[in-house]
Legacy VTK file of the C-alpha trace (Angstrom):
# vtk DataFile Version 3.0
C-alpha trace
ASCII
DATASET POLYDATA
POINTS 117 float
23.487 -20.481 -3.495
22.648 -16.826 -2.870
21.967 -14.885 -6.051
21.235 -11.508 -4.474
20.343 -9.626 -1.320
18.111 -6.575 -1.109
17.194 -4.249 1.731
14.897 -1.249 1.939
13.651 1.139 4.619
10.512 3.292 4.334
9.423 6.246 6.480
5.817 5.212 7.160
4.388 8.731 7.650
5.986 9.977 4.437
4.794 6.912 2.524
1.218 7.261 3.822
1.198 10.984 3.000
2.285 10.146 -0.545
-0.503 7.548 -0.883
-3.045 10.154 0.240
-1.629 12.794 -2.103
-1.461 10.387 -5.099
-4.262 7.820 -4.606
-3.501 6.103 -7.933
-0.292 4.752 -6.377
-2.326 2.263 -4.355
-3.413 0.465 -7.532
-0.050 0.898 -9.239
2.027 -0.515 -6.374
-0.173 -3.179 -4.799
-2.186 -6.215 -5.803
-5.914 -6.249 -4.918
-5.204 -8.519 -1.935
-2.508 -6.186 -0.584
-4.689 -3.057 -0.968
-6.933 -4.305 1.854
-4.097 -4.117 4.406
-3.455 -1.328 6.937
-1.216 1.516 5.764
1.713 0.403 7.963
1.558 -3.025 6.326
1.471 -1.378 2.898
4.635 0.538 3.760
6.305 -2.735 4.785
5.176 -4.402 1.568
6.509 -1.513 -0.473
9.857 -1.948 1.297
9.672 -5.679 0.515
9.001 -5.051 -3.186
11.933 -2.627 -3.335
14.133 -5.220 -1.602
12.998 -7.915 -4.072
13.922 -5.662 -6.990
17.339 -4.967 -5.459
17.960 -8.677 -4.853
17.251 -9.227 -8.569
19.634 -6.478 -9.654
16.909 -3.822 -10.052
16.466 -4.240 -13.811
14.194 -1.732 -15.550
10.690 -2.736 -16.550
9.659 -4.849 -13.564
6.031 -4.333 -12.516
5.112 -3.743 -8.860
2.008 -5.856 -9.505
4.180 -8.882 -10.299
5.341 -9.386 -6.694
2.943 -10.145 -3.858
3.802 -10.514 -0.189
1.359 -12.887 1.491
0.732 -13.307 5.171
0.985 -16.821 6.560
-0.420 -17.373 10.054
2.316 -18.488 12.408
5.036 -18.306 9.760
7.163 -15.777 7.925
5.596 -13.953 4.968
5.760 -15.536 1.531
6.892 -13.874 -1.687
4.917 -14.834 -4.801
6.158 -13.592 -8.163
4.631 -13.574 -11.640
5.180 -11.829 -14.956
8.173 -9.499 -15.162
9.509 -10.378 -11.717
9.226 -14.120 -12.396
10.977 -13.635 -15.737
13.920 -11.907 -14.052
14.038 -14.544 -11.296
14.071 -17.282 -13.959
16.834 -15.482 -15.862
18.985 -15.532 -12.706
17.952 -19.058 -11.699
16.232 -17.893 -8.505
14.160 -20.706 -7.028
13.108 -19.086 -3.727
13.003 -15.835 -1.814
13.576 -15.416 1.899
11.879 -12.307 3.328
11.916 -10.548 6.666
9.718 -7.468 7.130
9.056 -5.224 10.098
7.391 -1.936 10.940
7.958 -0.106 14.218
8.612 3.438 15.452
7.527 4.959 12.152
9.848 2.873 9.998
9.046 -0.107 7.760
11.903 -2.314 6.653
12.483 -5.418 4.586
15.361 -7.734 3.761
15.202 -10.228 0.890
17.579 -13.006 -0.056
17.156 -14.489 -3.537
18.441 -18.059 -3.716
18.902 -20.735 -6.330
19.382 -24.465 -5.783
LINES 1 118
117 0 1 2 3 4 5 6 7 8 9 10 11 12 13 14 15 16 17 18 19 20 21 22 23 24 25 26 27 28 29 30 31 32 33 34 35 36 37 38 39 40 41 42 43 44 45 46 47 48 49 50 51 52 53 54 55 56 57 58 59 60 61 62 63 64 65 66 67 68 69 70 71 72 73 74 75 76 77 78 79 80 81 82 83 84 85 86 87 88 89 90 91 92 93 94 95 96 97 98 99 100 101 102 103 104 105 106 107 108 109 110 111 112 113 114 115 116
């Protein structure tokens, strides 16, 4: 059963300019593993985290650090949640996330479906 759907779109150039202007955002928004990725991938992951929050009803107090988007060779990316994001997912009975991300022509986008058994 679908619990929620989230979508987000990010202007890559604007996002990258913001990261350069406010370097502390890198540590606030991304896990150590994610920080090693190219800027276009960071924009896509930011869109994914926004989409995850929307799929969970965007409650206040969720930490950006509590959602990680992992690459899987030859497969779609995987969403891993901990802490505040896991707590909200548990509250809603979410057992899995389906994620599609893309970045092309200066735009990064993500769609998330939160599902429970």
